[in-house]
Residue, then its C-alpha position, 0 to 999 in steps of 0.5 A: m114310305i107309303n103302303n096299302e094301310n097309308i093309302l086306305q087311311a087316306v081314302i077314309e080321310t077323303i070319305d070323311e071330307l066328302n061326307g061332310q059335303l053330302p046329305k046324310e042319305q048319300r054319305l059313303e060308308k067307310s068300308a073296303d067294300t063300299a061302292l064308289f063309282g060305277n053301276e053300284g056307286p053313288l058318286d057322280s062324275l063331279g063327286l069322283v073328281s072331288l074324291i080323286t083330287t082330295l085323295e091326291q092331296k092326302i097321299e101327297e101329305k103322307s108320302g111327301k111326293p106329288v101324286t097324280i092318280l088318273e095318269e095311267l087311267e086310259a090304259l085300263e080299258n074296261e076296268n074301273p079302279f073306282e068301283t069300291v074302296r078296295t079297288l081304289v086302294a089297290y089301283v093307287a098302290s100299284s100306280l105308286e109302286q110303278r112310279g117308284h113312290e114306295 
């Protein structure tokens, strides 16, 4: 069973991996309020894609089921689920719940 705590752990592990590829001044903090992508976020589109693909792999490892995070993104219109760690965890949890990945 995958829950918010498992998802948060997967996001933290993903940030660790990304930080290993980024210069020290661009590294992301491991906090629920850390900005990721958007107005305040430091990630560009390539960084976001890297975050998403790594996160999908981590969640699949934890849940044992394949996961596609961007599957329902078009339906969000003006929302940015990648704005912060907190919004990303909530989005992934909701998305997994809707698809029966509890």
